[in-house]
N, C-alpha and C positions, 0 to 999 in steps of 0.2 A: 354576151349571150345573144343568140339569134332571136328575132322577133317572136317566133312561135314556140320557143323552148320553155319548158317549165321553170318556174322560179325556185329559189331555195325553199321557200315556205311550201309551195305546192309539192315539191319533191319529198319533203319531210312527212307529208301526209300520205302520199301514195306509195312510197318505197316499202313501208312495212307490210303493205297489202299484196305485194307481188309474190309469186311462188318461190319457195326455197329450192335450191339445187345443191344438196350437200355432197353429191357424188359426181364422178365423171368429169368431163371437160367443162371448165367454167363457161358460163354464158357470156356472149358479147355484152358489153356494158349496157345495163338495163336502161339507164337514163338516156343514153344516146338513142336507143331504139324507141323509147316512149316519145322523145322529141321528134323523131322521124315520123312516127305514126300521127302525132298531132299536126305536123306540118302538112301531111297529105290530107288529113281531115279538114283543116282550115282552108287550104288553097284549092282543094279539088284536083290536084295534079295527079296524073297517072303515076303508079309506083315506079315505073322506069325513069321518070323525070326527077326523082328524088335527088337533091343536091349531094355532092360527093362528101360533104362534111359529115353526113349521117352514115357513111359507109355503104356497102352494097345494098341495093334496094331489095334484093331477094331475102336478105337477112331480116329486114324490117317487115316485109310482107309475110314471110313464113311465120314469124313470131305473132304477128297480128292474127293470122289465120288459125294457127295452132291454139293460141290462147282463147280465140273466139270459140273454137270447137270444144275446148275444155271448160268453158264457162268462167274463165278467169275475169274477163271484163265485167260480166254480170255480177260476180261476187264483190268486186271492188265497188261497183256502183251501189249495190245493196248495202254494203257495210257503211258507206258514207251517208246514204239516204236514211239509215236507221237512226242517225243523230238529229233528224229534223224534229221540230216541235210538232205536236199532234192536234192543234186546235182547229185547223181548217184543212179540208181537201177540196181542190178545184180540178174539175175534169173537162177535157176538150180533146179535139183531134185536129190533125192538119194533113192535107193531101201533099204527096211528094211525087213529082213526075219521075217515071222510070226511063233512064237513058236506054238507047238501043243496045248498049253493051249488057245491060241488065235484063232487058226484055227479049233479047234474041236467043238463039239456040234451039235445040229440039223441043218439040211440044211434049206435053205429058209429064210424068214424073211427079214428085212431091209438090205440095203447095208452097210457093215461095213468097206469098203475100203480095202478089202482083195481080191486079185486076183492071178491068176497063171501066173508067168513070167518064164523066163529060169531057175531061181534059185528055183522054187517051189512056194508055197504060200507066198505072200509078199504084202507089202504096200509101196506106193511111197510117200515120203515127198517132196512137192513142196514148194519152198521158194523164197522170195525176201529179199535181204539184202542191206544195204546202203554202202557207200564208206569205212566205217570202219569195214565192215564184220559183222555188227549187224543186227539181223532179224527185218523185218518190217511186214511181212505177211507170214503165214503158211497155206497150204491147203493140205489135204490128198486125195489120189486117190488109186485105185486098182493098183497092181504092173504092170499089163500089159497095163495100160492106157497110151495114148500118152502124152508126156510133153506139147505139144501145147494146149491140151484141158483145162489145168489149168490156162493158162495165163490171161484170162479175169477175173477170180475169184481172182487171185493174185493181179491184178492192181486195181480192183474196189474199189473206195473210197480213194485210196492213192493220196496224192498231186503229180502232175506230176514232174518228175525230168528232169534235163537238158539232160540226156542220159540214155538209157537202154541197158545193155550189156548181151548177152546170147550166147551160142555156136550154131553151125549150126543145132543142133537138133530142134531149134525153128524157122528155116527158113521157113516162110510162109508169103505170101503177106498180108493175113488178119491180122497177128500179127504186121507186119511193119506198116500197115495202122492204126491199133488200137493205136499204140504208137505215130504215127504222129498226130492223132486226139486229143491225150491227151497233145499235145504241147511238146513232147519229140522227141529225135532222136534215132532211133534204130541202134545199133552196133551189127549186127548179121551176121556172115559169111554165104554166100550162099552155097548150096550143090554143090559139085564138078562137078556134071553132068549137071548143068544149063549152058545154052549158055551165059547168061548175068550174070556176077559176080558183087556182090555188094561190094563196097569198105568199109573197116572197119579201123578205126584209130588204128594202132598197139599199141600206148601208152595206149589208153583207154582199148583195149581188154586185155592187160596184167593184168589189175586190176581184171579180172575175177577170179583170184586165191583167192580173198577175200571170195567168196561164197564157194569155195572148202575147204578153211580153216575153214569156219563156220561149214560145215557138219562134218569135222574131229573133231572139238571140241564138237559138238553136240553128236557124237557117243561115247564120253568118258562117257556119261551117259548110263550105260548098260541097263537101263529100256527102253531106246530109241533105242539103237543099235540092240536090239531084241525086237520084239513086243510080249508082254505077255497078253495085254488087249484084251478081246473079242470085246468090244464096241469101235467103231471109236472115239466116244466122249471122252472116257477115255484115249485112246492113244494120241489123239490130245492134251489133257490136259497135258500129260507127256512131249510132245514135246514143248508145250508153256512154261511150267515151267522150263524146261532145258534151253530154249532160254532166258527166263527171268533171270535165274541165270547167264548166260553168259553176259548179258547186265549189271547186277548189279556189276559183277566183273570187267567189263571194266570201269565202272564209278569209282569204288573204286580205280583202278590202276592209275587213272588220277587226283585224289584229294589228 
């Protein structure tokens, strides 16, 4: 088995979540295509440079693009994420530089979650992880967007946790109230210039390193660490697939 290919344990988890194709011409071997996609995500290689053992690069790219458009990668991610324990939610964001291949092209058109921040053209990955540092929800925004603006979308539809932990960049009364309405307790330090300081449990707040470690692992996938995709939909698919791989490996390590 090649270095980046899925193991037997990983394949047993992901195979039942792939779309059925009961009619017509049978699809090219799903496992080979999944391995090809993970190879590109991990190495950051252009699709044209895909090793020949994975078959034609066009087959792998077309499957990746078509299933991204159909929401297949999102459904797989959400199905696996639904198995997470619900005691803690940790929120944070990370900036990703947009390569010239992603940022180029004609101006105008739909918002593809690329904006200009201090580091140039960039995209922001906003995430919620559980107490094991495994992702529950991913939302993209333009690089200059406020972290606070993504919180409602990150929490929407998630079962409430006992506590939500975030750094002081998320200090806003509206966010604290949103968390309270969901039946959780917000552990978010107040900005230092506020007259009234909110108390935060030090033991719980130390667990915020779990989401920082998640982003560190996520950026081992070079196709995520630098954004090459023009479409936000396709870049989000890359982030979701990399997050899915982290979850699969975490499950494999405990069985």
